[in-house]
C-alpha positions in Angstrom: 18.6 38.2 -19.8 15.1 37.0 -18.4 13.3 34.5 -20.7 9.8 33.0 -20.4 9.0 29.7 -22.2 5.2 28.9 -22.8 3.3 26.3 -24.8 1.2 27.7 -27.8 -0.9 24.7 -28.4 -3.0 22.3 -26.1 0.1 21.3 -24.0 2.8 18.6 -24.4 4.6 20.8 -26.9 8.2 20.0 -25.5 8.5 23.0 -23.1 10.6 20.8 -20.7 13.4 20.2 -23.2 13.5 23.9 -24.1 13.5 25.0 -20.5 16.2 22.5 -19.7 18.5 23.8 -22.4 17.9 27.6 -21.6 18.5 26.7 -17.9 22.2 26.3 -18.6 22.4 30.2 -18.6 19.8 30.8 -16.1 20.4 31.4 -12.2 16.9 30.7 -11.3 14.1 28.7 -13.1 10.5 29.7 -12.0 7.4 27.6 -12.4 4.4 29.9 -12.2 1.1 27.9 -12.9 -0.6 24.6 -13.1 -0.1 21.5 -10.9 0.7 18.0 -11.1 -1.4 17.6 -14.2 1.5 19.0 -16.2 4.1 16.6 -17.5 7.6 17.9 -18.6 10.1 15.4 -19.9 13.8 16.1 -19.8 16.3 13.4 -21.3 20.0 13.8 -20.3 22.2 11.0 -21.9 20.1 7.8 -21.2 18.3 9.2 -18.3 14.8 10.4 -18.6 13.2 12.8 -16.1 9.5 13.0 -15.9 8.7 16.2 -13.9 5.1 17.3 -12.9 5.6 20.0 -10.2 9.4 20.7 -10.2 10.7 23.2 -12.6 12.5 21.7 -15.6 15.7 23.4 -14.6 15.9 21.1 -11.4 18.1 18.7 -13.3 20.9 21.2 -13.4 22.6 21.4 -10.0 23.6 25.0 -10.2 20.2 26.3 -11.0 17.8 27.5 -8.2 14.3 26.4 -8.6 11.0 28.4 -7.6 7.5 26.9 -7.5 5.7 30.1 -7.2 2.3 31.1 -5.8 0.2 30.3 -8.9 1.1 26.6 -8.7 -1.2 24.3 -6.9 1.0 21.9 -5.1 0.3 18.2 -4.4 2.8 17.8 -1.4 3.1 14.0 -2.0 3.8 14.1 -5.7 6.3 16.9 -5.0 8.2 14.7 -2.3 8.2 11.8 -4.7 9.8 14.0 -7.2 12.4 15.4 -4.7 13.2 11.7 -3.8 13.2 10.6 -7.5 15.8 13.3 -8.2 17.8 12.4 -5.1 18.1 8.7 -6.4 19.7 10.2 -9.5 22.2 12.2 -7.5 20.3 15.5 -7.8 20.2 17.4 -4.6 17.9 20.3 -4.1 18.9 21.4 -0.7 19.4 25.2 -0.6 18.1 25.7 -4.2 14.4 24.9 -4.1 12.0 27.6 -2.9 8.2 26.8 -2.6 5.8 29.7 -2.3 4.1 30.0 1.0 1.1 31.2 -0.9 0.8 28.1 -3.3 -2.3 26.3 -2.7 -2.3 22.6 -1.6 -3.9 19.7 -3.5 -5.1 17.1 -1.0 -6.8 13.8 -1.3 -10.4 15.3 -1.1 -9.6 17.4 -4.2 -8.6 14.3 -6.3 -11.8 12.4 -5.0 -14.0 15.5 -6.0 -12.4 15.5 -9.4 -13.0 11.8 -9.9 -16.6 12.0 -8.7 -17.5 15.0 -10.7 -16.2 13.6 -13.9 -18.0 10.3 -13.3 -21.3 12.2 -12.7 -20.7 14.2 -16.1 -20.6 10.9 -18.0 -20.3 11.6 -21.7 -20.2 15.3 -21.0 -17.0 15.0 -18.9 -14.3 17.5 -19.5 -11.4 14.9 -19.6 -9.4 16.1 -16.6 -6.3 14.2 -15.3 -8.2 13.6 -12.1 -5.2 15.0 -10.2 -7.5 17.4 -8.1 -6.2 20.4 -10.0 -9.7 22.0 -10.8 -11.2 21.5 -7.3 -8.2 23.0 -5.7 -8.2 26.1 -7.8 -12.0 26.4 -7.1 -11.4 26.2 -3.3 -8.7 29.0 -3.9 -11.2 31.2 -5.4 -13.8 30.4 -2.9 -11.3 31.2 -0.1 -13.2 29.6 2.8 -12.0 26.0 2.3 -8.5 26.5 0.9 -5.2 25.4 2.4 -1.9 26.9 1.4 1.7 25.7 1.8 2.3 28.1 4.6 -0.2 26.0 6.6 2.2 23.1 6.9 4.3 25.4 9.1 1.5 25.6 11.8 0.1 22.1 12.2 -2.1 22.9 15.1 -4.0 25.5 13.1 -3.9 23.2 10.1 -5.7 20.5 12.1 -8.5 23.0 13.0 -8.9 24.1 9.4 -9.0 20.4 8.1 -11.8 19.5 10.6 -13.9 22.4 9.1 -13.0 21.6 5.5 -13.5 17.8 5.6 -16.8 18.2 7.4 -17.9 20.4 4.6 -16.6 18.2 1.9 -18.3 15.0 3.4 -21.7 16.8 3.5 -21.3 18.0 -0.2 -19.9 14.6 -1.5 -22.5 12.4 0.4 -25.4 14.7 -0.9 -24.1 15.0 -4.5 -22.5 11.6 -5.1 -23.5 9.4 -2.1 -19.8 9.0 -1.4 -18.2 7.4 1.7 -17.0 10.0 4.4 -13.3 11.1 4.2 -11.1 10.5 7.2 -9.9 13.8 8.6 -7.3 12.2 10.8 -5.8 10.3 7.7 -5.3 13.6 5.8 -3.9 15.4 8.7 -1.3 12.7 9.4 -0.2 12.9 5.8 0.2 16.6 6.1 2.4 16.1 9.2 4.6 13.9 7.2 4.7 16.3 4.3 5.5 19.2 6.6 8.8 17.4 7.8 10.1 17.2 4.3 8.9 20.4 2.7 8.9 23.0 5.5 12.6 24.0 4.8 11.7 24.8 1.3 8.7 27.0 2.0 9.5 30.7 1.5 8.2 34.2 0.3 9.1 33.5 -3.2 8.0 37.0 -4.5 10.5 38.6 -2.2 13.1 36.2 -3.4 12.5 37.0 -7.2 12.5 40.8 -6.6 15.8 40.5 -4.8 17.2 38.4 -7.7 16.1 41.0 -10.3 17.7 43.7 -8.3 20.9 41.6 -8.2 20.9 41.2 -12.0 20.2 37.5 -12.0 19.1 35.7 -15.0 15.7 34.4 -14.6 13.8 31.7 -16.6 10.0 31.4 -16.3 8.3 28.1 -17.2 4.8 27.9 -18.1 2.6 24.7 -17.7 0.2 23.1 -20.2 -0.5 25.2 -23.3 -2.1 28.6 -24.1 -5.1 27.0 -25.8 -5.9 25.5 -22.4 -5.8 28.9 -20.8 -9.0 29.4 -18.5 -10.0 32.7 -20.1 -8.7 32.4 -23.6 -8.8 28.8 -24.4 -11.5 26.4 -25.7 -13.6 26.7 -22.6 -14.9 24.6 -20.9 -12.3 22.1 -22.2 -9.5 24.0 -20.6 -7.4 23.8 -17.5 -8.2 25.8 -14.3 -5.4 28.5 -14.6 -4.1 31.1 -17.0 -1.6 28.8 -18.9 -0.7 31.3 -21.4 2.1 33.8 -20.9 -0.7 36.1 -19.3 -0.5 33.9 -16.1 3.1 35.0 -15.5 2.4 38.1 -13.3 -0.3 36.7 -11.0 1.5 33.3 -10.9 4.7 34.6 -9.5 4.3 38.4 -8.7 6.8 39.4 -11.5 5.3 41.7 -14.1 6.0 41.0 -17.9 8.1 44.1 -18.3 10.9 42.1 -16.5 11.0 39.6 -19.3 13.3 40.2 -22.2 12.1 37.4 -24.3 8.9 35.2 -24.6 9.6 32.0 -26.4 6.6 30.0 -27.7 6.9 26.3 -27.9 5.1 24.3 -30.6 5.2 20.9 -32.1 5.6 20.6 -35.8 2.0 19.2 -35.9 -0.7 19.5 -33.2 -1.9 17.2 -30.4 -4.5 17.2 -27.7 -5.4 15.1 -24.8 -8.9 14.7 -23.6 -12.2 16.1 -24.8 -12.6 19.5 -26.7 -12.5 20.9 -30.2 -9.6 20.2 -32.5 -10.1 21.4 -36.1 -6.9 19.9 -37.6 -7.3 16.5 -35.9 -6.6 13.6 -38.2 -8.5 10.6 -36.7 -7.2 8.4 -39.4 -3.9 6.6 -40.6 -2.1 10.0 -40.5 -3.0 10.6 -37.0 -2.0 7.1 -36.0 1.4 7.5 -37.9 2.2 10.7 -36.1 1.1 9.3 -32.7 3.3 6.2 -33.0 6.4 8.0 -34.5 6.2 10.8 -32.0 5.4 8.5 -29.0 2.3 10.7 -28.4 1.2 9.3 -24.9 0.7 11.6 -22.0 3.6 12.0 -19.5 1.2 12.4 -16.7 -1.6 10.0 -17.6 -0.2 7.7 -20.3 -3.4 8.5 -22.4 -2.9 8.4 -26.2 -2.9 12.0 -27.6 -5.2 13.0 -30.4 -2.9 14.1 -33.4 -3.3 16.3 -36.4 -1.8 18.8 -38.8 -0.1 22.1 -37.6 -2.9 24.7 -36.8 -1.4 28.0 -37.7 -4.7 29.8 -36.9 -4.4 28.7 -33.3 -0.8 29.4 -33.0 -1.1 32.8 -34.6 -3.5 33.7 -31.9 -1.7 32.3 -28.9 1.6 34.0 -30.0 -0.1 37.2 -30.1 -1.9 36.5 -26.7 1.5 35.9 -25.1 3.5 38.6 -26.8 5.8 35.7 -28.2 9.1 37.0 -29.9 10.3 33.6 -31.0 9.0 30.1 -31.7 10.8 26.7 -30.8 9.4 24.1 -33.0 9.8 20.5 -31.5 9.3 17.1 -33.0 10.2 18.1 -36.6 11.8 14.7 -37.0 8.5 12.9 -36.4 7.1 14.2 -39.7 10.0 12.5 -41.8 8.5 10.0 -44.3 5.1 11.6 -44.9 4.6 12.4 -48.6 2.7 15.5 -48.0 2.3 17.9 -45.0 -0.6 20.3 -44.3 -0.8 23.6 -42.5 -4.1 25.0 -41.4 -4.0 28.6 -42.6 -7.7 29.6 -42.0 -11.0 28.3 -40.8 -14.3 28.2 -42.4 -17.0 28.8 -39.7 -20.6 28.8 -40.7 -19.6 29.3 -44.4 -17.4 32.3 -43.6 -13.5 32.2 -43.8 -11.4 33.6 -40.9 -7.9 33.6 -39.8 -8.7 34.6 -36.3 -9.2 31.9 -33.6 -12.8 31.9 -32.5 -13.5 32.8 -28.9 -16.4 30.4 -28.6 -15.6 26.6 -28.4 -18.6 25.7 -30.4 -17.4 27.8 -33.3 -14.0 26.1 -33.0 -15.7 22.7 -32.9 -17.7 23.7 -36.1 -14.6 25.0 -38.0 -13.2 23.5 -41.1 -9.6 23.9 -41.8 -8.4 25.6 -45.1 -5.0 24.0 -45.6 -1.8 24.8 -47.5 -0.2 21.5 -48.8 3.5 21.1 -49.0 5.9 18.3 -50.0 7.3 16.3 -47.1 10.7 14.8 -46.8 12.2 11.3 -46.3 15.5 12.2 -44.6 16.2 11.3 -40.9 16.8 14.5 -39.1 18.0 13.1 -35.8 21.6 13.7 -36.6 21.2 17.1 -38.1 22.9 19.8 -36.0 22.7 23.1 -38.0 19.8 24.7 -39.8 21.7 24.7 -43.1 22.0 20.8 -43.0 18.1 20.6 -43.0 16.5 19.3 -46.3 15.0 22.0 -48.4 11.5 20.7 -47.9 12.0 20.9 -44.1 13.1 24.5 -44.4 10.2 25.4 -46.6 7.8 23.8 -44.0 9.4 26.1 -41.4 9.2 29.1 -43.6 5.6 28.6 -44.4 4.8 28.3 -40.6 6.8 31.5 -39.9 4.8 33.5 -42.8 1.4 32.6 -41.5 2.1 32.9 -37.7 4.3 35.9 -38.2 6.9 35.0 -35.6 10.4 33.4 -36.4 11.3 29.9 -35.6 14.6 30.1 -33.8 14.9 26.7 -32.2 14.2 23.5 -34.0 13.9 20.1 -32.2 15.0 17.0 -34.2 14.9 14.5 -31.3 14.4 14.3 -27.4 18.0 14.9 -26.3 19.8 18.2 -25.4 22.0 17.7 -28.3 19.1 17.5 -30.8 18.2 21.0 -30.6 19.2 23.4 -33.5 19.5 27.1 -32.7 19.1 29.5 -35.4 20.1 33.1 -35.1 
């Protein structure tokens, strides 16, 4: 069976844990979009893995890992992750495949990200400053883009870099009065990256087609969340790729018809990092409580996340957008101790009530939430291992979400560890 795991909110939903658990029965885990701006956390026993580019299945030593063409790869970050896994006795030799067509994030992309955000001032988008947007922009522009395959031909790479850096220096100097970038320093880094990464670079689309023909079990892993999708999210406060399930086909070359099950991951509440509309946000004591109890600080940036009630209007939309069959609800344990819980079931926009997520970010910004209020629970859920053991109020909360969203909740997270996931038929 082939599965695809995607986030249905603004990222940070807990996809890493879900992918890690499902990877036990997968032959190959495929990361198909995003870059090092993603942060997937996997906890095994007392060991915590914070992965940014590597598929979450990497921690299982029998699972092959594919970084597909839709990912923008920061070679230095990827090497750091490979070395970090090796220090924990996880070897990737012979089971890591990096698409030759994946584009490279280099130092000038990060610099451009920083310079642009600083110039925007109070109107900044709130990027992670990892160079993701500028790299995707170069990809679309084509003339100044470099791909992983370029690490296999260093002489040609040097020629390309000279042209690209000359252009970037003119651009950054004119727009931002920035100091010139050193071409030689970037090239030398690329040479070092090539030594480590060249053995892993491959035609991953061909590899995946052969795996499908051989009846292998594939697990596709999305990055960020569907509300950050470039085309369908809260633009311009989005990421630079199709972070919904719609990014699967272009991101790895495998059409959705080969996926048996799309699993959408949500938190039992909602969080967001950076700027952008967030109708259900609780910038108050409730939000602070959720942030502290849920350890809501970014895996990639460490930034505190904005927190609020569960937004079923948004999740109903993203579930339909991705053809989601099942929902995995994480962080349910975080809500223990709150006397009342609220679920946003509709928006009021310009005096009119709607249950469909607006396509315009300004309308999302202006939306007022219409809530259902449910009683909370005080019980600690961390030791709960079956659905029947959950408190009645917890079950009622899940049922209320299912009714509004229209998709069954089949996985419940009650803590960060593998063992703290409840599977419900």
